LUMNU-972524 format. One record per residue (C-alpha): x, y, z; residue number from 1. Coordinates in nm, 2 decimals. Each point is the difference from the previous one (the first is absolute). Layout:
# residues N
+--------+--------+--------+-----+
|      u |      v |      w |   n |
+--------+--------+--------+-----+
|      X |      Y |      Z | NUM |
...
+--------+--------+--------+-----+
//
This chain:
# residues 390
+--------+--------+--------+-----+
|      u |      v |      w |   n |
+--------+--------+--------+-----+
|   2.73 |   6.01 |   4.56 |   1 |
|  -0.16 |   0.25 |   0.23 |   2 |
|   0.35 |   0.06 |   0.15 |   3 |
|   0.17 |   0.07 |  -0.34 |   4 |
|  -0.28 |   0.24 |  -0.08 |   5 |
|   0.05 |   0.20 |   0.31 |   6 |
|   0.38 |   0.00 |  -0.07 |   7 |
|  -0.06 |   0.13 |  -0.35 |   8 |
|  -0.23 |   0.26 |   0.15 |   9 |
|   0.28 |   0.12 |   0.22 |  10 |
|   0.24 |   0.02 |  -0.30 |  11 |
|  -0.23 |   0.20 |  -0.21 |  12 |
|  -0.06 |   0.23 |   0.30 |  13 |
|   0.38 |   0.06 |   0.06 |  14 |
|   0.04 |   0.04 |  -0.38 |  15 |
|  -0.27 |   0.28 |  -0.01 |  16 |
|   0.10 |   0.17 |   0.32 |  17 |
|   0.39 |  -0.03 |  -0.03 |  18 |
|   0.18 |   0.29 |   0.14 |  19 |
|  -0.20 |   0.30 |   0.14 |  20 |
|  -0.31 |  -0.13 |  -0.17 |  21 |
|   0.17 |  -0.02 |  -0.35 |  22 |
|  -0.04 |  -0.31 |  -0.22 |  23 |
|   0.31 |  -0.20 |  -0.01 |  24 |
|  -0.02 |  -0.02 |  -0.38 |  25 |
|   0.01 |   0.39 |  -0.01 |  26 |
|   0.31 |  -0.02 |   0.24 |  27 |
|   0.18 |  -0.24 |  -0.24 |  28 |
|  -0.10 |   0.20 |  -0.29 |  29 |
|   0.14 |   0.31 |   0.15 |  30 |
|   0.32 |  -0.16 |   0.10 |  31 |
|   0.02 |  -0.12 |  -0.36 |  32 |
|  -0.04 |   0.34 |  -0.14 |  33 |
|   0.25 |   0.16 |   0.25 |  34 |
|   0.26 |  -0.29 |  -0.09 |  35 |
|  -0.06 |   0.07 |  -0.36 |  36 |
|   0.09 |   0.37 |   0.03 |  37 |
|   0.30 |  -0.08 |   0.22 |  38 |
|   0.13 |  -0.25 |  -0.27 |  39 |
|  -0.06 |   0.25 |  -0.28 |  40 |
|   0.16 |   0.28 |   0.20 |  41 |
|   0.34 |  -0.07 |  -0.16 |  42 |
|  -0.12 |  -0.01 |  -0.36 |  43 |
|  -0.23 |   0.31 |   0.04 |  44 |
|   0.27 |   0.22 |   0.16 |  45 |
|   0.25 |  -0.12 |  -0.23 |  46 |
|  -0.21 |   0.09 |  -0.31 |  47 |
|  -0.10 |   0.34 |   0.15 |  48 |
|   0.33 |   0.10 |   0.12 |  49 |
|   0.16 |  -0.09 |  -0.32 |  50 |
|  -0.25 |   0.21 |  -0.20 |  51 |
|   0.05 |   0.30 |   0.25 |  52 |
|   0.39 |  -0.03 |  -0.05 |  53 |
|  -0.04 |   0.01 |  -0.37 |  54 |
|  -0.19 |   0.33 |   0.03 |  55 |
|   0.24 |   0.16 |   0.26 |  56 |
|   0.31 |  -0.10 |  -0.21 |  57 |
|  -0.12 |   0.23 |  -0.28 |  58 |
|   0.05 |   0.30 |   0.23 |  59 |
|   0.33 |   0.18 |   0.03 |  60 |
|   0.00 |   0.00 |   0.38 |  61 |
|   0.11 |  -0.28 |   0.23 |  62 |
|  -0.24 |   0.11 |   0.28 |  63 |
|  -0.30 |  -0.19 |  -0.13 |  64 |
|   0.21 |  -0.33 |  -0.03 |  65 |
|   0.10 |   0.04 |   0.36 |  66 |
|  -0.35 |   0.06 |   0.11 |  67 |
|  -0.13 |  -0.31 |  -0.18 |  68 |
|   0.28 |  -0.21 |   0.16 |  69 |
|  -0.10 |   0.14 |   0.35 |  70 |
|  -0.38 |  -0.07 |  -0.07 |  71 |
|   0.05 |  -0.37 |  -0.11 |  72 |
|  -0.08 |  -0.15 |   0.36 |  73 |
|  -0.31 |   0.20 |   0.05 |  74 |
|  -0.12 |  -0.09 |  -0.36 |  75 |
|   0.07 |  -0.37 |   0.08 |  76 |
|  -0.23 |   0.04 |   0.29 |  77 |
|  -0.29 |   0.13 |  -0.21 |  78 |
|  -0.12 |  -0.34 |  -0.14 |  79 |
|  -0.01 |  -0.13 |   0.37 |  80 |
|  -0.21 |   0.28 |   0.11 |  81 |
|  -0.24 |  -0.05 |  -0.31 |  82 |
|  -0.01 |  -0.38 |   0.06 |  83 |
|  -0.08 |   0.06 |   0.36 |  84 |
|  -0.29 |   0.24 |  -0.09 |  85 |
|  -0.17 |  -0.25 |  -0.25 |  86 |
|   0.05 |  -0.28 |   0.24 |  87 |
|  -0.19 |   0.19 |   0.27 |  88 |
|  -0.26 |   0.10 |  -0.24 |  89 |
|  -0.06 |  -0.37 |  -0.07 |  90 |
|  -0.04 |  -0.07 |   0.37 |  91 |
|  -0.30 |   0.25 |   0.01 |  92 |
|   0.04 |   0.08 |   0.36 |  93 |
|  -0.28 |   0.20 |   0.18 |  94 |
|  -0.02 |   0.26 |   0.26 |  95 |
|   0.29 |   0.06 |   0.21 |  96 |
|   0.22 |  -0.26 |  -0.16 |  97 |
|  -0.05 |   0.16 |  -0.33 |  98 |
|   0.11 |   0.34 |   0.14 |  99 |
|   0.30 |  -0.15 |   0.16 | 100 |
|   0.12 |  -0.17 |  -0.32 | 101 |
|  -0.06 |   0.32 |  -0.21 | 102 |
|   0.20 |   0.19 |   0.25 | 103 |
|   0.27 |  -0.25 |  -0.02 | 104 |
|   0.00 |   0.04 |  -0.40 | 105 |
|   0.00 |   0.38 |   0.05 | 106 |
|   0.29 |  -0.03 |   0.23 | 107 |
|   0.20 |  -0.20 |  -0.25 | 108 |
|  -0.07 |   0.24 |  -0.26 | 109 |
|   0.12 |   0.29 |   0.21 | 110 |
|   0.31 |  -0.19 |   0.11 | 111 |
|   0.09 |  -0.08 |  -0.37 | 112 |
|  -0.05 |   0.37 |  -0.09 | 113 |
|   0.20 |   0.14 |   0.27 | 114 |
|   0.28 |  -0.26 |  -0.02 | 115 |
|   0.04 |   0.10 |  -0.38 | 116 |
|   0.03 |   0.37 |   0.11 | 117 |
|   0.24 |  -0.09 |   0.27 | 118 |
|   0.22 |  -0.19 |  -0.26 | 119 |
|  -0.03 |   0.27 |  -0.26 | 120 |
|   0.15 |   0.27 |   0.23 | 121 |
|   0.34 |  -0.12 |  -0.03 | 122 |
|   0.03 |   0.02 |  -0.39 | 123 |
|  -0.20 |   0.33 |   0.01 | 124 |
|   0.26 |   0.14 |   0.25 | 125 |
|   0.22 |   0.03 |  -0.30 | 126 |
|  -0.18 |   0.32 |  -0.08 | 127 |
|   0.10 |   0.14 |   0.34 | 128 |
|   0.36 |  -0.06 |  -0.07 | 129 |
|  -0.03 |   0.29 |  -0.27 | 130 |
|  -0.04 |   0.22 |   0.30 | 131 |
|   0.33 |  -0.10 |   0.14 | 132 |
|   0.14 |   0.36 |  -0.04 | 133 |
|  -0.26 |   0.11 |   0.25 | 134 |
|  -0.02 |  -0.33 |   0.22 | 135 |
|   0.27 |  -0.25 |   0.06 | 136 |
|  -0.02 |  -0.36 |  -0.10 | 137 |
|  -0.05 |  -0.09 |   0.37 | 138 |
|  -0.28 |   0.24 |   0.04 | 139 |
|  -0.17 |  -0.14 |  -0.31 | 140 |
|   0.03 |  -0.33 |   0.16 | 141 |
|  -0.16 |   0.13 |   0.31 | 142 |
|  -0.28 |   0.13 |  -0.21 | 143 |
|  -0.04 |  -0.34 |  -0.15 | 144 |
|  -0.02 |  -0.16 |   0.34 | 145 |
|  -0.26 |   0.26 |   0.12 | 146 |
|  -0.21 |  -0.08 |  -0.31 | 147 |
|   0.02 |  -0.36 |   0.06 | 148 |
|  -0.11 |   0.04 |   0.37 | 149 |
|  -0.29 |   0.22 |  -0.12 | 150 |
|  -0.12 |  -0.25 |  -0.25 | 151 |
|   0.00 |  -0.27 |   0.26 | 152 |
|  -0.18 |   0.21 |   0.26 | 153 |
|  -0.27 |   0.11 |  -0.27 | 154 |
|  -0.03 |  -0.37 |  -0.12 | 155 |
|  -0.05 |  -0.12 |   0.36 | 156 |
|  -0.26 |   0.27 |   0.06 | 157 |
|  -0.19 |  -0.10 |  -0.30 | 158 |
|  -0.01 |  -0.35 |   0.08 | 159 |
|  -0.11 |   0.08 |   0.36 | 160 |
|  -0.28 |   0.23 |  -0.14 | 161 |
|  -0.12 |  -0.29 |  -0.22 | 162 |
|  -0.05 |  -0.21 |   0.31 | 163 |
|  -0.20 |   0.28 |   0.16 | 164 |
|   0.27 |   0.11 |   0.24 | 165 |
|   0.01 |   0.37 |   0.04 | 166 |
|   0.35 |   0.15 |  -0.05 | 167 |
|  -0.08 |   0.33 |   0.15 | 168 |
|  -0.03 |  -0.12 |   0.36 | 169 |
|   0.32 |  -0.18 |  -0.05 | 170 |
|   0.19 |   0.30 |  -0.13 | 171 |
|  -0.13 |   0.20 |   0.30 | 172 |
|   0.11 |  -0.27 |   0.24 | 173 |
|   0.33 |  -0.03 |  -0.18 | 174 |
|   0.04 |   0.38 |   0.05 | 175 |
|  -0.03 |  -0.02 |   0.36 | 176 |
|   0.22 |  -0.31 |   0.03 | 177 |
|   0.25 |   0.20 |  -0.22 | 178 |
|   0.00 |   0.29 |   0.25 | 179 |
|   0.09 |  -0.25 |   0.27 | 180 |
|   0.26 |  -0.18 |  -0.20 | 181 |
|   0.15 |   0.33 |  -0.11 | 182 |
|   0.08 |   0.09 |   0.34 | 183 |
|   0.20 |  -0.32 |   0.04 | 184 |
|   0.14 |   0.01 |  -0.34 | 185 |
|   0.15 |   0.35 |  -0.03 | 186 |
|   0.35 |  -0.14 |  -0.11 | 187 |
|  -0.18 |  -0.19 |  -0.28 | 188 |
|  -0.15 |   0.33 |  -0.14 | 189 |
|   0.32 |   0.18 |   0.06 | 190 |
|   0.19 |  -0.24 |  -0.22 | 191 |
|  -0.27 |   0.01 |  -0.27 | 192 |
|   0.03 |   0.38 |  -0.02 | 193 |
|   0.37 |  -0.03 |   0.01 | 194 |
|   0.01 |  -0.24 |  -0.29 | 195 |
|  -0.21 |   0.24 |  -0.21 | 196 |
|   0.24 |   0.28 |   0.08 | 197 |
|   0.28 |  -0.22 |  -0.09 | 198 |
|  -0.14 |  -0.07 |  -0.34 | 199 |
|  -0.13 |   0.34 |  -0.05 | 200 |
|   0.35 |   0.16 |   0.08 | 201 |
|   0.16 |  -0.27 |  -0.21 | 202 |
|   0.26 |  -0.05 |   0.27 | 203 |
|   0.08 |  -0.34 |  -0.14 | 204 |
|  -0.13 |  -0.27 |  -0.23 | 205 |
|  -0.02 |  -0.37 |  -0.04 | 206 |
|   0.37 |  -0.11 |  -0.07 | 207 |
|   0.18 |   0.31 |   0.15 | 208 |
|   0.30 |  -0.05 |   0.23 | 209 |
|  -0.07 |   0.20 |   0.32 | 210 |
|   0.17 |   0.04 |   0.33 | 211 |
|  -0.19 |   0.10 |   0.33 | 212 |
|   0.24 |   0.08 |   0.29 | 213 |
|   0.00 |  -0.27 |   0.27 | 214 |
|  -0.30 |  -0.17 |  -0.18 | 215 |
|   0.07 |  -0.16 |  -0.34 | 216 |
|   0.21 |   0.01 |  -0.31 | 217 |
|  -0.11 |  -0.20 |  -0.32 | 218 |
|  -0.22 |  -0.01 |  -0.30 | 219 |
|  -0.37 |   0.08 |   0.02 | 220 |
|  -0.22 |  -0.29 |  -0.09 | 221 |
|  -0.35 |   0.13 |   0.05 | 222 |
|  -0.18 |   0.29 |   0.17 | 223 |
|  -0.31 |  -0.13 |   0.18 | 224 |
|  -0.29 |   0.19 |   0.18 | 225 |
|   0.18 |  -0.05 |   0.34 | 226 |
|   0.36 |  -0.08 |  -0.06 | 227 |
|   0.27 |  -0.01 |  -0.27 | 228 |
|   0.19 |  -0.32 |  -0.06 | 229 |
|   0.38 |   0.05 |  -0.04 | 230 |
|   0.24 |  -0.27 |  -0.11 | 231 |
|   0.33 |   0.06 |   0.16 | 232 |
|   0.34 |  -0.10 |  -0.18 | 233 |
|   0.02 |  -0.32 |   0.21 | 234 |
|  -0.35 |  -0.09 |  -0.16 | 235 |
|  -0.17 |   0.04 |   0.34 | 236 |
|  -0.35 |   0.16 |  -0.05 | 237 |
|  -0.07 |   0.29 |   0.24 | 238 |
|  -0.37 |   0.15 |   0.04 | 239 |
|   0.04 |   0.36 |   0.10 | 240 |
|  -0.31 |   0.19 |   0.11 | 241 |
|  -0.09 |   0.28 |  -0.24 | 242 |
|   0.01 |   0.27 |   0.28 | 243 |
|   0.36 |  -0.08 |   0.06 | 244 |
|   0.07 |   0.06 |  -0.37 | 245 |
|  -0.20 |   0.31 |  -0.02 | 246 |
|   0.13 |   0.17 |   0.33 | 247 |
|   0.36 |  -0.08 |  -0.05 | 248 |
|   0.27 |   0.11 |  -0.23 | 249 |
|   0.02 |  -0.26 |  -0.29 | 250 |
|   0.31 |  -0.01 |  -0.22 | 251 |
|  -0.11 |  -0.14 |  -0.34 | 252 |
|   0.33 |  -0.11 |  -0.18 | 253 |
|  -0.19 |  -0.10 |  -0.31 | 254 |
|  -0.06 |   0.38 |  -0.07 | 255 |
|   0.37 |   0.07 |  -0.01 | 256 |
|   0.11 |   0.20 |  -0.33 | 257 |
|   0.36 |  -0.12 |   0.07 | 258 |
|   0.20 |  -0.21 |   0.23 | 259 |
|   0.29 |   0.14 |   0.21 | 260 |
|   0.35 |  -0.11 |   0.06 | 261 |
|   0.17 |   0.18 |   0.30 | 262 |
|   0.35 |  -0.13 |   0.09 | 263 |
|   0.28 |   0.13 |   0.22 | 264 |
|   0.33 |  -0.12 |  -0.15 | 265 |
|   0.31 |   0.02 |   0.23 | 266 |
|   0.35 |   0.02 |  -0.14 | 267 |
|   0.32 |   0.00 |   0.18 | 268 |
|   0.14 |   0.31 |   0.17 | 269 |
|   0.32 |  -0.05 |  -0.23 | 270 |
|  -0.21 |   0.09 |  -0.30 | 271 |
|   0.13 |   0.32 |  -0.16 | 272 |
|  -0.21 |   0.29 |  -0.13 | 273 |
|   0.05 |  -0.09 |  -0.36 | 274 |
|  -0.11 |  -0.35 |   0.07 | 275 |
|  -0.32 |   0.12 |   0.18 | 276 |
|  -0.08 |   0.21 |  -0.30 | 277 |
|   0.06 |  -0.29 |  -0.24 | 278 |
|  -0.22 |  -0.23 |   0.21 | 279 |
|  -0.28 |   0.26 |   0.02 | 280 |
|   0.01 |   0.09 |  -0.36 | 281 |
|   0.00 |  -0.37 |  -0.11 | 282 |
|  -0.30 |  -0.09 |   0.20 | 283 |
|  -0.19 |   0.30 |  -0.09 | 284 |
|   0.07 |  -0.04 |  -0.37 | 285 |
|  -0.11 |  -0.37 |   0.01 | 286 |
|  -0.33 |   0.12 |   0.16 | 287 |
|  -0.06 |   0.30 |  -0.22 | 288 |
|   0.08 |  -0.19 |  -0.32 | 289 |
|  -0.19 |  -0.31 |   0.07 | 290 |
|  -0.36 |  -0.06 |  -0.13 | 291 |
|  -0.08 |  -0.21 |   0.30 | 292 |
|   0.02 |   0.31 |   0.24 | 293 |
|  -0.24 |   0.30 |   0.00 | 294 |
|   0.15 |   0.33 |  -0.13 | 295 |
|   0.10 |   0.27 |   0.26 | 296 |
|  -0.27 |   0.23 |  -0.16 | 297 |
|  -0.26 |  -0.25 |   0.11 | 298 |
|   0.10 |  -0.09 |   0.34 | 299 |
|   0.28 |   0.10 |   0.24 | 300 |
|   0.34 |  -0.16 |  -0.07 | 301 |
|   0.31 |   0.04 |   0.19 | 302 |
|   0.35 |  -0.14 |   0.02 | 303 |
|   0.19 |   0.20 |   0.26 | 304 |
|   0.28 |  -0.03 |   0.25 | 305 |
|  -0.21 |   0.00 |   0.30 | 306 |
|   0.20 |  -0.01 |   0.32 | 307 |
|   0.31 |  -0.12 |   0.19 | 308 |
|  -0.11 |  -0.29 |   0.21 | 309 |
|   0.20 |  -0.17 |   0.28 | 310 |
|   0.19 |  -0.23 |  -0.23 | 311 |
|  -0.10 |   0.11 |  -0.35 | 312 |
|  -0.07 |   0.27 |  -0.24 | 313 |
|  -0.37 |  -0.04 |  -0.11 | 314 |
|  -0.14 |   0.05 |  -0.35 | 315 |
|  -0.39 |   0.03 |  -0.03 | 316 |
|  -0.16 |  -0.14 |  -0.29 | 317 |
|  -0.36 |   0.10 |  -0.03 | 318 |
|  -0.21 |  -0.09 |  -0.32 | 319 |
|  -0.31 |  -0.16 |  -0.12 | 320 |
|  -0.07 |  -0.28 |  -0.25 | 321 |
|  -0.26 |   0.02 |  -0.27 | 322 |
|  -0.14 |  -0.33 |   0.08 | 323 |
|  -0.20 |  -0.06 |   0.33 | 324 |
|   0.00 |  -0.38 |  -0.03 | 325 |
|   0.18 |  -0.15 |   0.28 | 326 |
|   0.18 |  -0.27 |  -0.20 | 327 |
|   0.13 |   0.23 |  -0.27 | 328 |
|   0.08 |   0.28 |   0.27 | 329 |
|   0.23 |  -0.27 |   0.16 | 330 |
|   0.18 |  -0.08 |  -0.33 | 331 |
|   0.08 |   0.38 |  -0.06 | 332 |
|   0.12 |   0.04 |   0.35 | 333 |
|   0.23 |  -0.30 |  -0.06 | 334 |
|   0.15 |   0.15 |  -0.31 | 335 |
|   0.05 |   0.32 |   0.17 | 336 |
|   0.19 |  -0.18 |   0.28 | 337 |
|   0.22 |  -0.17 |  -0.25 | 338 |
|   0.07 |   0.34 |  -0.16 | 339 |
|   0.08 |   0.18 |   0.33 | 340 |
|   0.25 |  -0.28 |   0.08 | 341 |
|   0.17 |   0.02 |  -0.33 | 342 |
|   0.01 |   0.39 |   0.02 | 343 |
|   0.16 |  -0.01 |   0.35 | 344 |
|   0.26 |  -0.26 |  -0.09 | 345 |
|   0.08 |   0.17 |  -0.33 | 346 |
|   0.07 |   0.32 |   0.20 | 347 |
|   0.26 |  -0.18 |   0.19 | 348 |
|  -0.16 |   0.01 |   0.35 | 349 |
|  -0.22 |  -0.24 |   0.20 | 350 |
|  -0.31 |  -0.02 |   0.21 | 351 |
|   0.03 |   0.08 |   0.38 | 352 |
|  -0.11 |  -0.21 |   0.27 | 353 |
|  -0.09 |   0.09 |   0.37 | 354 |
|   0.33 |   0.02 |   0.20 | 355 |
|   0.13 |   0.15 |   0.31 | 356 |
|   0.37 |   0.11 |   0.06 | 357 |
|   0.16 |  -0.01 |   0.34 | 358 |
|   0.30 |   0.23 |   0.06 | 359 |
|   0.26 |  -0.08 |   0.28 | 360 |
|   0.19 |   0.31 |   0.10 | 361 |
|   0.35 |  -0.06 |   0.17 | 362 |
|   0.09 |   0.20 |   0.30 | 363 |
|   0.25 |   0.28 |  -0.05 | 364 |
|   0.36 |  -0.03 |   0.14 | 365 |
|  -0.07 |   0.32 |   0.20 | 366 |
|  -0.26 |  -0.16 |   0.21 | 367 |
|   0.11 |  -0.17 |   0.31 | 368 |
|   0.02 |  -0.38 |   0.00 | 369 |
|  -0.26 |  -0.20 |   0.17 | 370 |
|   0.14 |  -0.15 |   0.34 | 371 |
|  -0.04 |  -0.36 |   0.04 | 372 |
|   0.05 |  -0.12 |   0.35 | 373 |
|   0.25 |  -0.29 |   0.05 | 374 |
|  -0.12 |  -0.33 |   0.12 | 375 |
|   0.09 |  -0.13 |   0.34 | 376 |
|   0.27 |  -0.24 |  -0.11 | 377 |
|   0.17 |   0.28 |  -0.20 | 378 |
|  -0.01 |   0.21 |   0.31 | 379 |
|   0.18 |  -0.26 |   0.19 | 380 |
|   0.25 |  -0.05 |  -0.27 | 381 |
|   0.07 |   0.37 |  -0.03 | 382 |
|   0.05 |   0.03 |   0.37 | 383 |
|   0.24 |  -0.28 |   0.02 | 384 |
|   0.19 |   0.13 |  -0.31 | 385 |
|   0.05 |   0.34 |   0.16 | 386 |
|   0.12 |  -0.17 |   0.32 | 387 |
|   0.25 |  -0.19 |  -0.20 | 388 |
|   0.12 |   0.33 |  -0.17 | 389 |
|   0.04 |   0.15 |   0.35 | 390 |
+--------+--------+--------+-----+
//
């Protein structure tokens, strides 16, 4: 019996001392409270969010609806934080342990707050899009990214401050470290400044078709802090440093007002002057009267007999289409090709093809004949023949 009494004494001692001197009963109670808040989290947040959405739907703007949707994950974390607070209060820690757990709760509160701000930045960026006349959409995206980075840094500094870690010395040390890094990361800062200049000058935007000589041609997918991603027409992705796009001539085909057609049409040299006039006037009338082509008053438009080539008489066709879309431009160019062929054939002539004439000049009868020396056998026969005659 004495052994059972000693064992029971040990059980009671463990029960009262528990973890860090906290009664096991309190620990179980704290876990039960925390589990209750976790289980009720879905119900509480669902009721609260439904009530909030009913209120925001009464407003005319959709901005508050987007903010509520963005804040849903942080709101769902709030019951967990509240449950952790009450559970720790039940444990009744003392001294340093109480301070540690309270700092932990403060950190959770700070994390939830800054997480909510971080997620709310994206819907709030819709306000910045109204400044698109002053700032491009890509620059607005940069500002949003910068705001998010700032929220993360301030949130991290706040949590560090809660734990008694002074941020000032860290910033000072980071400044010295930044000087050292800057010496070895000059290209990074050059690309960053070049990216800002690209966005400020509105050289190109996301979705534009650009061409950089000896570098890349394709569609801009994104403009980052260091490089710009361009999707080539073979679907390969090229990452071009911003400095190369800032210091080099960039052709932005998406900013074209019209799209050009420039041809040299060669007809046969047997084509008469009247036929040339008929061909020229027919092509010009088709372009000028067509709605698909820009008027001569808007852009330069020429249909002229250009030059006499080696094997053809060249007619220059220089005009612009109203559309800049590549597919439609190809269709218009195809219809123009059909019309040109019809006009040339109707005029009674044809298209020339590269050729070269070789002239053989026969020698005049007044020139002396070329002497061909006889063969040996012939000489012998000639000598014997002369001997017979003699």
